[in-house]
C-alpha positions as CSV (number, residue, x, y, z in Angstrom):
1,M,-30.8,-4.0,-7.6
2,T,-29.0,-1.9,-10.1
3,E,-30.4,1.4,-8.7
4,A,-29.1,0.5,-5.2
5,L,-25.7,-0.6,-6.6
6,L,-25.5,2.7,-8.5
7,A,-26.4,4.8,-5.5
8,A,-23.8,2.9,-3.3
9,L,-21.2,3.4,-6.0
10,F,-22.0,7.1,-6.2
11,V,-21.7,7.5,-2.4
12,F,-18.4,5.6,-2.5
13,V,-16.9,7.8,-5.2
14,L,-18.1,10.9,-3.6
15,A,-16.7,9.9,-0.2
16,S,-13.3,8.9,-1.8
17,F,-13.0,12.4,-3.5
18,T,-14.0,14.1,-0.2
19,G,-11.6,12.1,1.9
20,F,-8.7,12.7,-0.5
21,E,-9.3,16.4,-0.4
22,V,-9.6,16.5,3.3
23,I,-6.4,14.5,3.9
24,N,-4.4,16.6,1.5
25,K,-5.3,19.8,3.5
26,V,-4.2,18.4,6.9
27,P,-1.0,20.0,8.2
28,P,1.6,17.5,9.7
29,T,1.1,18.9,13.2
30,L,-2.5,17.5,13.2
31,H,-1.6,14.1,12.0
32,T,-1.5,12.5,15.5
33,P,-4.8,13.7,16.6
34,L,-6.5,12.7,13.4
35,M,-4.8,9.2,13.7
36,S,-6.5,8.7,17.0
37,G,-9.9,9.6,15.5
38,A,-9.2,7.2,12.6
39,N,-8.5,4.5,15.2
40,A,-11.9,5.2,16.8
41,I,-13.6,4.8,13.4
42,S,-11.7,1.5,12.8
43,G,-13.0,0.4,16.2
44,I,-16.5,1.0,15.0
45,A,-15.7,-1.1,12.0
46,V,-14.5,-3.9,14.1
47,I,-17.8,-3.9,16.0
48,G,-19.8,-3.9,12.7
49,A,-17.7,-6.7,11.3
50,I,-18.3,-8.8,14.4
51,L,-22.0,-8.3,14.1
52,V,-21.9,-9.3,10.4
53,S,-19.9,-12.3,11.0
54,G,-22.0,-13.4,14.0
55,A,-25.3,-13.2,12.0
56,N,-24.7,-16.8,10.6
57,E,-26.7,-16.1,7.5
58,G,-24.3,-18.2,5.3
59,S,-20.7,-19.3,5.2
60,V,-19.8,-16.4,2.8
61,S,-20.9,-13.7,5.2
62,V,-19.2,-15.4,8.1
63,I,-15.9,-15.6,6.1
64,L,-16.1,-12.0,4.9
65,G,-17.0,-10.9,8.4
66,L,-14.0,-12.8,9.8
67,I,-11.7,-11.2,7.2
68,A,-13.2,-7.7,8.1
69,V,-12.6,-8.3,11.8
70,V,-9.0,-9.3,11.2
71,L,-8.2,-6.4,8.9
72,A,-9.9,-3.7,11.0
73,T,-8.2,-5.1,14.1
74,I,-4.8,-4.8,12.3
75,N,-5.7,-1.3,11.4
76,V,-6.6,-0.3,15.0
77,V,-3.5,-1.9,16.5
78,G,-1.2,-0.5,13.9
79,G,-2.7,3.0,14.3
80,F,-2.2,2.9,18.0
81,L,1.3,1.8,17.7
82,V,2.2,4.5,15.2
83,T,0.4,7.1,17.5
84,D,2.4,5.9,20.5
85,R,5.7,6.1,18.7
86,M,5.0,9.6,17.5
87,L,4.0,10.7,21.0
88,Q,7.2,9.1,22.3
89,M,9.2,11.4,20.1
90,F,7.8,14.4,21.9
91,K,8.6,13.2,25.4
92,K,11.6,14.9,27.1
93,K,14.6,12.6,27.5
94,E,16.2,12.2,30.8
95,V,19.6,13.7,31.2
96,K,22.1,11.4,33.0
97,A,24.7,13.2,35.1
């Protein structure tokens, strides 16, 4: 159990450092396309959370799965709202004569 936990912790820390470095190197012009990619990844997280919460292996896993579904859904919806708002900024405004 401790070896698996240590390996998982190592992967988490490594992924955190890698993600931090990658995000810091992104120019602002690429933010919107990357936000759309992050929304797709969050959509995958929603599906995984639904699968975990539907396994019915215990009340704790169902509750944690439900919390994961709610948080991932908020992340997806919020990401799409932010992306849509940013894209609205680039649309040409109609000129009234």
